[in-house]
KEGUKOL-750236 format. One record per residue: residue in three letters; residue number from 1; x, z, y of N, C-alpha, C in turn. Coordinates in Angstrom, 2 decimals, m for minus. Layout:
REM KEGUKOL-750236
ALA, NUM, X, Z, Y, X, Z, Y, X, Z, Y;
...
This chain:
REM KEGUKOL-750236
MET, 1, 0.83, m0.05, m1.05, 0.02, 0.12, 0.03, 0.85, 0.06, 1.39;
ALA, 2, 2.18, 0.02, 1.23, 2.96, m0.12, 2.13, 2.87, m1.30, 3.38;
GLY, 3, 2.54, m0.67, 4.35, 2.33, m1.70, 5.65, 0.67, m2.10, 5.80;
LEU, 4, m0.13, m1.61, 4.74, m1.47, m1.93, 5.06, m2.26, m1.18, 6.16;
PHE, 5, m1.43, m0.05, 6.65, m2.25, 0.73, 7.64, m1.22, 0.93, 8.84;
ASP, 6, m0.12, 0.16, 8.77, 0.97, 0.10, 10.15, 0.08, m0.45, 11.14;
LYS, 7, m0.34, m1.62, 11.08, m0.83, m2.37, 12.42, m2.01, m1.42, 12.94;
GLN, 8, m2.56, m0.71, 12.25, m3.77, m0.03, 12.99, m3.67, 1.51, 12.87;
ALA, 9, m2.32, 2.00, 13.04, m2.11, 3.63, 12.34, m2.84, 4.16, 13.84;
ASP, 10, m2.72, 3.56, 14.98, m3.13, 4.52, 16.09, m4.87, 4.71, 16.04;
LEU, 11, m5.43, 3.53, 15.31, m6.78, 3.70, 15.29, m7.23, 4.37, 14.36;
TYR, 12, m6.41, 4.54, 13.23, m6.60, 5.35, 11.86, m6.78, 6.89, 12.38;
LEU, 13, m5.68, 7.22, 13.32, m5.45, 8.65, 13.77, m6.82, 8.74, 14.86;
ASP, 14, m7.25, 8.07, 15.42, m8.38, 8.39, 16.53, m9.69, 8.22, 15.74;
ALA, 15, m9.94, 7.35, 14.84, m11.12, 7.30, 14.41, m11.84, 7.99, 13.03;
ARG, 16, m10.85, 8.63, 12.13, m11.35, 9.10, 11.25, m11.97, 10.61, 11.20;
PRO, 17, m12.85, 10.72, 10.37, m13.63, 12.08, 10.42, m12.35, 13.11, 10.09;
ASN, 18, m12.66, 14.39, 10.58, m11.97, 15.55, 10.23, m12.34, 16.12, 8.91;
TYR, 19, m11.53, 16.93, 8.11, m11.84, 17.56, 6.91, m12.30, 18.79, 7.19;
PRO, 20, m13.47, 19.35, 6.68, m13.73, 20.72, 6.95, m12.74, 21.93, 6.57;
SER, 21, m12.66, 22.79, 7.29, m11.59, 23.87, 7.02, m12.09, 24.78, 5.79;
GLU, 22, m13.41, 24.63, 5.63, m13.74, 25.51, 4.41, m13.04, 25.03, 2.97;
TRP, 23, m12.93, 23.66, 3.06, m12.51, 23.07, 1.84, m11.25, 23.61, 1.59;
PHE, 24, m10.19, 23.55, 2.39, m8.94, 24.18, 2.44, m8.73, 25.63, 2.01;
SER, 25, m9.76, 26.49, 2.62, m9.90, 27.82, 2.31, m10.13, 27.94, 0.84;
LYS, 26, m10.97, 27.18, 0.32, m11.25, 27.24, m1.16, m10.21, 26.88, m2.09;
LEU, 27, m9.54, 25.91, m1.55, m8.28, 25.33, m2.49, m7.42, 26.41, m2.39;
ALA, 28, m7.03, 26.99, m1.25, m5.97, 28.03, m0.99, m6.23, 29.21, m1.95;
ASN, 29, m7.60, 29.57, m2.14, m8.13, 30.65, m3.18, m7.73, 30.41, m4.55;
LEU, 30, m7.76, 29.18, m4.84, m7.36, 28.81, m6.39, m6.05, 28.94, m6.61;
THR, 31, m5.14, 28.90, m5.71, m3.78, 28.92, m6.12, m3.20, 30.37, m6.46;
ASP, 32, m2.20, 30.60, m7.45, m1.72, 31.80, m7.81, m0.91, 32.25, m6.43;
HIS, 33, m0.16, 31.21, m5.95, 0.77, 31.58, m4.79, 0.62, 30.70, m3.64;
ASN, 34, 0.86, 30.90, m2.62, 0.78, 30.25, m1.40, 1.86, 29.84, m0.60;
HIS, 35, 2.90, 29.50, m1.57, 4.25, 29.10, m1.06, 4.48, 27.64, m0.65;
SER, 36, 4.43, 26.76, m1.43, 4.47, 25.43, m1.07, 3.39, 24.24, m1.41;
ALA, 37, 3.26, 23.39, m0.61, 2.22, 22.46, m1.14, 2.64, 21.32, m0.54;
TRP, 38, 2.13, 20.09, m1.40, 2.65, 18.70, m1.14, 1.31, 17.85, m0.74;
ASP, 39, 1.40, 17.19, 0.43, 0.23, 16.35, 0.91, 0.95, 14.91, 0.58;
ALA, 40, 0.39, 14.32, m0.55, 0.56, 12.97, m0.52, 0.00, 11.79, m0.15;
ALA, 41, 0.69, 10.83, 0.59, m0.05, 9.87, 1.37, m0.72, 10.62, 2.56;
THR, 42, 0.22, 11.27, 3.27, m0.23, 11.93, 4.41, m0.74, 11.46, 5.45;
GLY, 43, m0.27, 10.08, 5.55, m0.90, 9.32, 6.83, m0.25, 9.83, 8.20;
ASN, 44, m1.43, 10.34, 9.09, m0.70, 10.92, 9.99, m0.92, 12.21, 10.27;
GLY, 45, m0.86, 12.94, 8.95, m0.68, 14.34, 8.71, m2.09, 15.17, 8.79;
GLN, 46, m3.24, 14.37, 8.78, m4.72, 15.11, 9.01, m5.06, 16.42, 8.19;
ALA, 47, m4.53, 16.06, 6.85, m4.82, 16.91, 5.88, m3.67, 18.00, 5.73;
ALA, 48, m2.49, 17.67, 5.87, m1.32, 18.64, 5.89, m1.40, 19.67, 7.08;
LEU, 49, m1.98, 19.44, 8.18, m2.07, 20.31, 9.10, m3.27, 21.28, 8.76;
ALA, 50, m3.96, 21.16, 8.11, m5.06, 22.05, 7.66, m4.32, 22.65, 6.41;
VAL, 51, m3.67, 22.07, 5.55, m2.96, 22.78, 4.41, m2.07, 23.88, 4.85;
ALA, 52, m1.58, 23.49, 6.26, m0.33, 24.50, 6.65, m0.94, 25.87, 7.15;
GLU, 53, m2.28, 25.84, 7.32, m2.78, 27.17, 7.79, m2.85, 28.06, 6.46;
HIS, 54, m2.62, 27.68, 5.39, m2.80, 28.38, 4.21, m1.27, 28.82, 3.39;
TYR, 55, m0.35, 27.65, 3.69, 0.93, 27.73, 2.74, 2.04, 27.66, 3.72;
GLU, 56, 3.20, 28.46, 3.03, 4.28, 28.82, 3.94, 4.98, 27.40, 4.41;
ARG, 57, 4.77, 26.47, 3.43, 5.75, 25.38, 3.49, 5.09, 24.06, 3.12;
VAL, 58, 4.72, 22.92, 3.83, 4.16, 21.85, 3.29, 5.17, 20.50, 3.26;
ILE, 59, 5.12, 19.83, 2.22, 6.07, 18.44, 2.19, 4.91, 17.39, 2.33;
ALA, 60, 5.07, 16.59, 3.44, 4.09, 15.67, 3.57, 4.82, 14.35, 3.59;
THR, 61, 4.37, 13.40, 2.55, 5.02, 12.05, 2.36, 4.12, 10.99, 2.51;
ASP, 62, 4.51, 9.74, 3.00, 4.01, 8.48, 3.04, 4.81, 7.36, 3.19;
VAL, 63, 4.41, 6.19, 2.51, 5.33, 5.11, 2.53, 4.96, 4.40, 3.70;
SER, 64, 4.01, 4.73, 4.77, 4.11, 4.12, 6.29, 4.76, 4.68, 7.33;
GLU, 65, 5.90, 4.26, 7.84, 6.48, 4.77, 8.94, 5.75, 4.77, 10.16;
SER, 66, 4.96, 3.88, 10.37, 4.03, 3.90, 11.52, 3.07, 5.12, 11.48;
GLN, 67, 2.38, 5.46, 10.34, 1.54, 6.57, 10.27, 2.31, 7.63, 10.66;
LEU, 68, 3.63, 7.89, 10.20, 4.26, 9.28, 10.10, 4.71, 9.35, 11.64;
ASN, 69, 5.07, 8.15, 12.39, 5.41, 8.42, 13.71, 4.26, 8.87, 14.62;
LEU, 70, 3.20, 8.75, 14.00, 1.90, 9.44, 14.94, 1.54, 10.92, 14.46;
ALA, 71, 2.15, 11.22, 13.39, 1.80, 12.60, 12.80, 2.18, 13.68, 13.79;
THR, 72, 1.25, 14.89, 13.80, 1.48, 15.81, 14.51, 2.58, 16.80, 14.21;
PRO, 73, 3.60, 17.18, 14.89, 4.46, 18.12, 14.29, 4.08, 19.52, 14.25;
HIS, 74, 4.49, 20.26, 13.51, 3.83, 21.40, 12.95, 5.21, 22.22, 12.34;
PRO, 75, 5.53, 23.56, 12.69, 6.60, 24.22, 12.10, 7.05, 24.48, 10.66;
LYS, 76, 5.49, 24.47, 9.72, 5.57, 24.46, 8.52, 5.52, 23.05, 7.69;
ILE, 77, 5.40, 22.02, 8.39, 5.35, 20.83, 7.65, 6.65, 19.86, 7.87;
ASN, 78, 7.09, 19.39, 6.78, 8.15, 18.57, 6.69, 7.51, 17.21, 6.30;
TYR, 79, 7.76, 16.02, 7.30, 7.23, 14.87, 7.10, 8.31, 13.87, 6.44;
HIS, 80, 8.04, 13.18, 5.50, 9.11, 12.23, 4.81, 8.52, 11.01, 4.81;
HIS, 81, 9.28, 9.77, 5.22, 8.78, 8.56, 4.47, 9.48, 8.33, 3.01;
THR, 82, 8.69, 8.01, 2.31, 8.85, 7.59, 0.91, 8.52, 6.10, 0.44;
PRO, 83, 9.65, 5.25, 0.76, 9.44, 3.94, 0.42, 9.21, 3.74, m1.02;
SER, 84, 8.69, 2.67, m1.19, 8.33, 2.32, m2.91, 9.51, 2.21, m3.80;
SER, 85, 10.49, 2.19, m3.18, 11.90, 1.86, m3.92, 12.40, 3.17, m4.37;
MET, 86, 11.79, 4.12, m3.91, 12.39, 5.50, m4.47, 12.06, 5.87, m5.81;
THR, 87, 12.95, 6.45, m6.59, 13.07, 6.53, m8.04, 12.08, 7.76, m8.18;
ASP, 88, 11.49, 8.03, m9.37, 10.41, 9.32, m9.63, 11.50, 10.72, m9.49;
ASP, 89, 12.69, 10.37, m9.95, 13.68, 11.88, m9.67, 13.88, 11.80, m8.08;
GLU, 90, 14.04, 10.87, m7.50, 14.37, 11.10, m6.05, 13.24, 11.81, m5.35;
LEU, 91, 11.93, 11.22, m5.65, 10.67, 11.77, m5.01, 10.59, 13.32, m5.43;
VAL, 92, 10.80, 13.56, m6.81, 10.63, 15.10, m7.40, 11.72, 15.90, m6.57;
GLU, 93, 12.81, 15.30, m6.33, 13.96, 16.18, m5.80, 13.26, 16.55, m4.26;
LEU, 94, 13.02, 15.47, m3.52, 12.54, 15.47, m2.33, 11.32, 16.60, m2.12;
ILE, 95, 10.49, 16.33, m3.12, 9.19, 17.60, m2.62, 9.67, 18.82, m3.08;
GLY, 96, 10.62, 19.01, m3.89, 11.00, 20.44, m3.98, 11.70, 20.81, m5.51;
GLY, 97, 11.50, 19.77, m6.11, 12.05, 19.89, m7.65, 10.99, 19.99, m8.56;
GLU, 98, 11.20, 20.47, m9.99, 10.29, 20.64, m10.99, 9.61, 22.09, m10.66;
ASN, 99, 8.30, 22.19, m10.91, 7.75, 23.40, m11.10, 7.79, 24.22, m9.81;
SER, 100, 7.60, 23.33, m8.64, 7.77, 24.06, m7.36, 6.64, 23.94, m6.36;
ILE, 101, 5.49, 23.30, m6.69, 4.40, 23.07, m5.79, 3.12, 23.96, m6.16;
ASP, 102, 2.60, 24.68, m5.26, 1.32, 25.36, m5.67, 0.17, 24.57, m5.76;
LEU, 103, 0.07, 23.58, m4.65, m1.05, 22.74, m4.46, m0.69, 21.31, m4.00;
ILE, 104, m1.18, 20.35, m4.72, m1.12, 19.01, m4.16, m2.52, 18.49, m3.63;
THR, 105, m2.29, 17.69, m2.54, m3.53, 17.30, m1.93, m3.35, 15.71, m1.57;
VAL, 106, m4.43, 14.90, m1.95, m4.41, 13.62, m1.90, m5.78, 13.19, m0.92;
ALA, 107, m5.86, 12.83, 0.38, m7.10, 12.67, 1.00, m7.20, 11.29, 1.34;
GLN, 108, m8.17, 10.74, 0.78, m8.69, 9.30, 1.05, m7.56, 8.31, 0.55;
ALA, 109, m6.90, 8.46, m0.30, m5.57, 7.75, m0.64, m5.35, 7.68, m2.13;
ILE, 110, m5.81, 8.24, m3.07, m5.54, 8.02, m4.43, m5.94, 6.88, m5.04;
HIS, 111, m6.95, 6.10, m4.41, m7.31, 4.86, m4.91, m6.24, 3.88, m4.82;
TRP, 112, m5.09, 3.93, m3.97, m4.10, 3.15, m3.60, m2.96, 3.39, m4.58;
PHE, 113, m3.03, 4.33, m5.32, m2.05, 4.81, m6.22, m1.67, 4.16, m7.55;
ASP, 114, m0.43, 4.25, m7.85, 0.00, 3.66, m9.32, m0.47, 4.82, m10.11;
LEU, 115, m1.59, 5.05, m10.61, m2.07, 6.37, m11.10, m1.12, 7.02, m12.13;
PRO, 116, m0.64, 6.45, m13.17, 0.19, 6.87, m14.23, 1.41, 7.53, m13.63;
LYS, 117, 1.93, 6.81, m12.73, 3.18, 7.16, m12.10, 3.07, 8.66, m11.26;
PHE, 118, 1.99, 8.53, m10.51, 1.54, 9.60, m9.59, 1.38, 10.75, m10.37;
TYR, 119, 0.59, 10.59, m11.38, 0.26, 11.92, m12.40, 1.32, 12.34, m13.09;
THR, 120, 2.40, 11.57, m13.32, 3.43, 12.05, m14.25, 4.50, 12.89, m13.09;
ILE, 121, 4.67, 12.43, m11.85, 5.29, 13.32, m10.63, 4.44, 14.59, m10.43;
ALA, 122, 3.21, 14.57, m10.54, 2.26, 15.67, m10.02, 2.54, 16.71, m11.21;
ASN, 123, 2.64, 16.41, m12.48, 2.87, 17.26, m13.64, 4.27, 17.57, m13.68;
ARG, 124, 5.10, 16.96, m12.95, 6.45, 17.76, m12.90, 6.70, 18.71, m11.68;
VAL, 125, 6.01, 18.35, m10.49, 6.05, 19.46, m9.47, 5.34, 20.51, m9.51;
LEU, 126, 4.23, 20.32, m9.98, 3.29, 21.27, m10.13, 3.65, 22.71, m10.63;
ARG, 127, 3.33, 23.88, m10.01, 3.91, 25.22, m10.80, 3.01, 25.61, m11.77;
LYS, 128, 3.76, 25.89, m13.00, 2.98, 26.32, m14.15, 3.16, 27.73, m14.38;
PRO, 129, 1.97, 28.21, m14.82, 0.67, 27.60, m15.11, m0.02, 27.62, m13.81;
ASN, 130, m1.19, 26.88, m13.74, m2.29, 27.14, m12.71, m2.04, 26.34, m11.52;
GLY, 131, m0.93, 25.32, m11.35, m0.69, 24.67, m10.09, m1.94, 23.78, m9.90;
ILE, 132, m2.44, 23.62, m8.51, m3.62, 22.98, m8.41, m3.33, 21.54, m7.83;
ILE, 133, m4.28, 20.54, m7.99, m4.19, 19.29, m7.61, m5.75, 18.98, m7.11;
ALA, 134, m5.84, 18.52, m5.78, m7.18, 18.20, m5.16, m6.91, 16.95, m4.70;
VAL, 135, m8.04, 15.99, m5.05, m8.15, 14.69, m4.42, m9.58, 14.38, m3.96;
TRP, 136, m9.54, 13.75, m2.80, m10.91, 13.55, m2.23, m11.05, 12.20, m1.64;
GLY, 137, m12.13, 11.80, m1.20, m12.14, 10.56, m0.40, m13.62, 10.45, 0.16;
TYR, 138, m14.06, 9.50, 0.91, m15.46, 9.46, 1.33, m15.64, 7.97, 1.48;
ASN, 139, m16.90, 7.43, 1.46, m17.35, 6.26, 1.72, m18.38, 5.85, 2.69;
ASP, 140, m19.50, 6.14, 2.42, m20.61, 5.79, 3.41, m20.78, 6.54, 4.46;
VAL, 141, m21.03, 6.22, 5.55, m21.40, 6.86, 6.78, m22.74, 6.45, 7.09;
VAL, 142, m23.73, 7.86, 7.14, m25.07, 7.78, 7.27, m25.52, 7.92, 8.75;
VAL, 143, m26.12, 7.03, 9.51, m26.48, 7.04, 10.86, m28.08, 7.09, 11.11;
THR, 144, m28.45, 5.95, 11.06, m29.95, 5.71, 10.94, m30.29, 4.61, 10.08;
PRO, 145, m31.37, 4.46, 9.58, m31.67, 3.74, 8.86, m31.57, 2.01, 9.51;
GLU, 146, m31.66, 2.05, 10.67, m31.58, 0.69, 11.38, m30.12, 0.25, 11.62;
PHE, 147, m28.99, 1.16, 11.77, m27.76, 1.14, 11.99, m27.13, 0.87, 10.69;
ASP, 148, m27.60, 1.77, 9.77, m27.10, 1.46, 8.24, m27.28, 0.24, 7.49;
ALA, 149, m28.53, m0.33, 7.79, m28.89, m1.86, 7.34, m27.72, m2.76, 7.86;
VAL, 150, m27.49, m2.73, 9.34, m26.48, m3.74, 9.71, m25.04, m3.20, 9.13;
GLN, 151, m24.62, m1.95, 9.10, m23.30, m1.70, 8.75, m22.98, m2.22, 7.28;
TYR, 152, m24.03, m1.99, 6.33, m23.70, m2.45, 4.99, m23.94, m3.85, 4.74;
ARG, 153, m24.36, m4.71, 5.61, m24.26, m6.06, 5.60, m22.90, m6.46, 5.85;
PHE, 154, m22.35, m5.64, 7.09, m21.15, m5.88, 7.48, m19.93, m5.59, 6.40;
HIS, 155, m20.06, m4.42, 5.64, m19.33, m3.92, 4.83, m19.15, m4.89, 3.55;
ALA, 156, m20.47, m5.65, 3.29, m20.32, m6.50, 2.03, m19.56, m7.71, 2.30;
LYS, 157, m19.33, m8.23, 3.41, m18.69, m9.07, 4.08, m17.08, m8.94, 3.89;
THR, 158, m16.80, m7.58, 4.03, m15.23, m7.24, 3.79, m14.74, m7.10, 2.42;
LEU, 159, m15.56, m7.17, 1.41, m15.37, m7.01, 0.02, m14.24, m7.98, m0.47;
PRO, 160, m14.12, m9.03, m0.20, m13.08, m9.80, m0.64, m11.65, m9.69, m0.07;
TYR, 161, m11.47, m8.76, 0.96, m10.35, m8.43, 1.62, m9.75, m7.06, 1.42;
TRP, 162, m10.36, m6.44, 0.50, m9.61, m5.31, m0.01, m8.61, m5.53, m0.95;
LYS, 163, m7.34, m5.25, m0.72, m6.19, m5.77, m1.25, m6.03, m5.25, m2.78;
TYR, 164, m6.27, m4.12, m2.90, m6.02, m3.48, m4.33, m7.00, m3.36, m5.10;
PRO, 165, m6.93, m3.54, m6.56, m7.84, m3.55, m7.24, m8.57, m2.06, m7.44;
ASN, 166, m7.56, m0.73, m7.24, m8.21, 0.24, m7.59, m9.33, 0.80, m6.26;
ILE, 167, m9.45, 0.10, m5.24, m10.05, 0.42, m4.20, m11.52, 0.47, m4.69;
GLN, 168, m12.08, 0.08, m5.73, m13.19, 0.11, m6.36, m13.72, 1.54, m6.66;
HIS, 169, m12.49, 2.39, m6.90, m12.67, 3.95, m7.07, m13.29, 4.49, m5.84;
ILE, 170, m12.89, 3.94, m4.64, m13.65, 4.70, m3.19, m14.95, 4.22, m3.27;
PHE, 171, m15.45, 2.97, m3.52, m16.77, 2.49, m3.73, m17.64, 3.09, m4.51;
ASP, 172, m16.97, 3.75, m5.78, m17.79, 4.40, m6.68, m17.77, 5.89, m6.72;
SER, 173, m17.18, 6.40, m5.68, m17.10, 7.75, m5.27, m16.43, 8.60, m6.51;
TYR, 174, m15.24, 8.02, m6.78, m14.36, 8.49, m7.78, m14.94, 8.73, m8.99;
GLU, 175, m16.16, 8.24, m9.52, m16.62, 8.49, m10.73, m16.27, 8.01, m11.89;
ALA, 176, m15.33, 6.93, m11.71, m14.69, 6.47, m12.89, m12.99, 6.65, m12.69;
LEU, 177, m12.66, 7.64, m11.77, m11.38, 8.00, m11.56, m10.93, 8.66, m12.84;
GLN, 178, m9.60, 8.18, m13.32, m8.66, 9.11, m14.18, m8.36, 10.13, m13.62;
PHE, 179, m8.54, 11.43, m14.22, m8.14, 12.88, m13.73, m7.80, 13.80, m14.61;
PRO, 180, m6.51, 13.56, m15.27, m6.18, 14.18, m16.62, m5.71, 15.89, m16.23;
PHE, 181, m6.73, 16.77, m15.65, m6.40, 17.97, m15.21, m7.39, 18.91, m15.69;
GLU, 182, m7.29, 20.20, m15.99, m8.13, 21.03, m16.55, m9.06, 21.29, m15.22;
SER, 183, m10.48, 21.25, m15.31, m11.44, 21.64, m14.24, m11.59, 23.16, m13.71;
VAL, 184, m11.40, 23.05, m12.36, m11.55, 24.55, m11.83, m12.86, 24.99, m11.24;
GLY, 185, m13.89, 23.95, m11.42, m15.27, 24.39, m11.14, m15.39, 23.45, m9.81;
MET, 186, m14.55, 22.81, m9.27, m14.85, 21.86, m8.09, m14.76, 20.34, m8.39;
GLY, 187, m15.74, 19.82, m9.15, m15.42, 18.56, m9.73, m14.70, 18.37, m10.84;
LEU, 188, m14.84, 17.28, m11.64, m14.14, 17.13, m12.63, m14.07, 15.65, m12.90;
GLU, 189, m13.41, 14.93, m13.84, m13.30, 13.63, m14.19, m14.60, 13.28, m14.69;
GLY, 190, m15.13, 12.13, m13.95, m16.40, 11.66, m14.18, m17.43, 12.27, m13.39;
LYS, 191, m17.45, 13.32, m12.91, m18.36, 14.18, m12.25, m17.77, 14.55, m10.91;
PRO, 192, m17.39, 13.75, m10.06, m16.93, 14.63, m8.74, m17.79, 15.31, m7.99;
LEU, 193, m17.35, 16.53, m7.34, m18.01, 17.38, m6.46, m18.51, 16.43, m5.34;
LYS, 194, m19.69, 16.41, m5.06, m20.32, 15.60, m3.72, m20.46, 16.54, m2.64;
LEU, 195, m19.91, 16.06, m1.43, m19.52, 16.79, m0.13, m20.33, 15.82, 1.00;
GLU, 196, m20.27, 16.59, 2.14, m20.43, 15.86, 3.45, m19.65, 16.11, 4.44;
MET, 197, m19.47, 15.41, 5.39, m18.82, 15.65, 6.43, m19.26, 15.37, 7.66;
VAL, 198, m19.47, 16.05, 8.73, m20.58, 15.81, 10.01, m19.50, 15.49, 11.03;
LYS, 199, m19.76, 14.41, 11.93, m19.02, 14.16, 12.85, m20.06, 13.44, 14.09;
THR, 200, m19.81, 14.12, 15.21, m20.30, 13.78, 16.51, m19.20, 12.66, 17.08;
THR, 201, m20.04, 11.38, 17.44, m19.23, 10.24, 17.91, m20.00, 9.40, 18.56;
SER, 202, m19.29, 8.58, 19.45, m19.84, 7.28, 20.41, m19.81, 6.18, 19.51;
PHE, 203, m20.57, 5.17, 20.09, m20.48, 3.96, 19.24, m19.05, 3.31, 19.30;
GLU, 204, m18.26, 3.53, 20.34, m16.90, 3.32, 20.19, m16.01, 3.85, 19.17;
GLY, 205, m16.36, 5.24, 19.05, m15.60, 5.70, 17.94, m16.00, 5.27, 16.38;
ILE, 206, m17.22, 4.78, 16.09, m17.67, 4.28, 15.07, m17.15, 2.93, 14.87;
LEU, 207, m17.06, 2.14, 15.90, m16.50, 1.00, 15.87, m14.74, 0.89, 15.66;
ARG, 208, m13.91, 1.85, 16.07, m12.62, 2.15, 15.79, m12.45, 2.54, 14.22;
MET, 209, m13.62, 3.14, 13.78, m13.49, 3.56, 12.48, m13.39, 2.24, 11.73;
PHE, 210, m14.36, 1.45, 11.83, m14.62, 0.09, 11.20, m13.24, m0.74, 11.47;
LYS, 211, m12.66, m0.51, 12.54, m11.49, m1.32, 12.92, m9.97, m0.86, 11.98;
SER, 212, m10.42, 0.35, 11.85, m9.24, 1.11, 11.07, m9.10, 0.74, 9.62;
TRP, 213, m10.12, 0.04, 9.13, m10.20, m0.49, 7.53, m9.10, m1.56, 7.29;
SER, 214, m8.31, m1.35, 6.17, m7.33, m2.26, 6.00, m7.86, m3.81, 5.52;
ALA, 215, m9.11, m3.71, 5.15, m9.41, m4.90, 5.06, m9.73, m5.64, 6.15;
ILE, 216, m9.78, m5.18, 7.57, m10.02, m5.87, 8.65, m8.82, m6.60, 8.96;
VAL, 217, m7.69, m5.95, 8.67, m6.65, m6.21, 9.22, m5.87, m7.44, 8.21;
THR, 218, m6.28, m7.28, 7.03, m6.12, m8.28, 5.76, m6.90, m9.68, 6.06;
ALA, 219, m8.14, m9.44, 6.56, m8.83, m10.62, 6.86, m8.26, m11.31, 8.01;
LYS, 220, m7.84, m10.64, 8.97, m7.27, m11.37, 10.48, m6.02, m12.13, 9.94;
GLU, 221, m5.17, m11.36, 9.21, m3.97, m12.19, 8.50, m4.46, m13.56, 7.94;
LYS, 222, m5.68, m13.61, 7.46, m5.97, m14.88, 6.93, m6.81, m15.66, 7.68;
GLY, 223, m6.84, m15.24, 8.98, m7.56, m16.01, 10.05, m9.05, m15.67, 9.95;
VAL, 224, m9.45, m14.75, 9.51, m10.92, m14.39, 9.40, m11.17, m13.23, 10.46;
GLU, 225, m12.12, m13.51, 11.32, m12.55, m12.18, 12.45, m13.87, m11.63, 11.55;
LEU, 226, m13.89, m10.63, 10.79, m15.05, m9.87, 10.37, m15.70, m9.22, 11.56;
LEU, 227, m15.19, m8.68, 12.36, m16.00, m7.94, 13.48, m16.24, m8.80, 14.68;
THR, 228, m16.99, m9.83, 14.63, m17.32, m11.03, 15.65, m17.99, m10.22, 16.71;
GLU, 229, m17.87, m10.85, 17.79, m18.61, m10.49, 18.96, m20.28, m10.28, 18.76;
SER, 230, m20.68, m11.12, 18.07, m22.28, m11.04, 17.80, m22.46, m9.89, 16.89;
LEU, 231, m21.52, m9.44, 15.86, m21.76, m8.40, 15.03, m21.74, m7.22, 15.86;
VAL, 232, m20.79, m7.08, 16.53, m20.55, m5.90, 17.37, m21.85, m5.74, 18.33;
LYS, 233, m22.21, m6.55, 18.81, m23.55, m6.57, 19.73, m24.72, m6.02, 18.61;
GLU, 234, m24.72, m6.52, 17.58, m25.74, m6.23, 16.62, m25.80, m4.61, 16.13;
LEU, 235, m24.40, m4.30, 15.94, m24.10, m2.73, 15.65, m24.60, m1.88, 16.96;
GLU, 236, m23.98, m2.57, 17.92, m24.41, m1.53, 19.28, m25.94, m1.49, 19.45;
ASP, 237, m26.69, m2.43, 19.31, m28.06, m2.42, 19.61, m28.69, m1.35, 18.60;
ALA, 238, m28.26, m1.67, 17.31, m28.78, m0.64, 16.26, m28.29, 0.76, 16.46;
TRP, 239, m27.14, 0.69, 16.99, m26.60, 2.39, 17.38, m27.76, 3.02, 18.45;
GLY, 240, m28.18, 2.04, 19.46, m28.91, 2.63, 20.59, m28.29, 2.38, 21.89;
GLY, 241, m27.24, 1.66, 21.78, m26.36, 1.46, 23.23, m25.26, 2.05, 23.21;
SER, 242, m24.43, 1.69, 23.83, m22.67, 1.99, 23.88, m22.53, 3.55, 24.40;
LYS, 243, m23.52, 3.91, 25.18, m23.42, 5.24, 25.95, m24.06, 6.28, 24.93;
LEU, 244, m24.71, 6.18, 23.95, m25.44, 7.20, 23.13, m24.25, 7.84, 22.25;
ILE, 245, m24.42, 9.21, 22.16, m23.67, 9.84, 21.16, m24.46, 10.43, 20.02;
ARG, 246, m23.89, 10.06, 18.95, m24.89, 10.35, 17.66, m24.11, 11.41, 16.74;
THR, 247, m24.73, 12.25, 15.98, m24.24, 13.07, 14.83, m24.34, 12.06, 13.49;
VAL, 248, m23.11, 11.72, 12.73, m23.29, 11.14, 11.77, m22.67, 11.68, 10.63;
VAL, 249, m23.14, 11.45, 9.32, m22.61, 12.21, 8.20, m21.85, 11.18, 7.12;
TYR, 250, m20.64, 11.35, 6.97, m19.76, 10.83, 5.98, m20.08, 11.54, 4.64;
LYS, 251, m20.35, 10.55, 3.67, m20.53, 11.05, 2.20, m19.11, 11.23, 1.74;
ALA, 252, m18.88, 12.33, 1.16, m17.49, 12.56, 0.51, m17.43, 13.08, m0.99;
PHE, 253, m16.50, 13.02, m1.53, m16.48, 13.44, m2.91, m15.01, 14.04, m3.45;
MET, 254, m14.95, 15.02, m4.28, m13.62, 15.61, m4.52, m13.60, 16.10, m5.77;
ILE, 255, m12.48, 15.85, m6.23, m11.96, 16.33, m7.91, m10.84, 17.18, m7.60;
VAL, 256, m11.01, 18.44, m8.15, m9.77, 19.41, m8.29, m9.60, 19.93, m9.69;
GLY, 257, m8.29, 20.12, m9.80, m7.87, 20.46, m11.32, m6.71, 21.22, m11.39;
LYS, 258, m6.34, 21.65, m12.41, m5.03, 22.34, m12.77, m4.43, 22.17, m14.06;
ILE, 259, m3.05, 22.28, m13.84, m2.07, 22.17, m15.19, m2.74, 22.66, m16.40;
């Protein structure tokens, strides 16, 4: 996925919803220790900042230097660029070594991963016993029936431009995601925990969220403009006008497990 989010890194930082603080409190209560955490595919550090409220040390890694350049500094967080050329052993050493991590988090990203490779590394670095791994994502944003009808037609047009085959996992709410860890009561393989994230935003905010999708960049590289002026106008009218502030609900899902 290297490079997919580089061109719209500033949009990603501005437009995406915030993860509820209670998610991280619950995860922290599951771990035996609160020493070290690894936020994989940290992007701009959104989840890492919340994890740092509960752990002494957070390793936050990403393949995108552009995303990391926009990450918010924090005394407990060490941000690291991890190019795809890194070996498994190099990554394990960077994270902290074998049996060193109390919590692994992956926010809105595991559907981009080479899952067997990632799970092998996760098993190596998680503390034994009872190291916790939590993965979550979100797909639909619910606004109003009028707006949702337009945005779902738009989303259908983006489908050919999502580059990676595992993107189907996000569309399926992780229901078919392989997750070879023991359940701790917060979702399990085949049955993710269903959640909601509430965000107050303007029309410009929701439009920036759409623009942050990797499919929009991929389409532009192929000479296709998915967010045409006419579509933006249709979305704006369905929203209720550019000046209207709305409360929207992002449909989220999570699976948490342990070694």
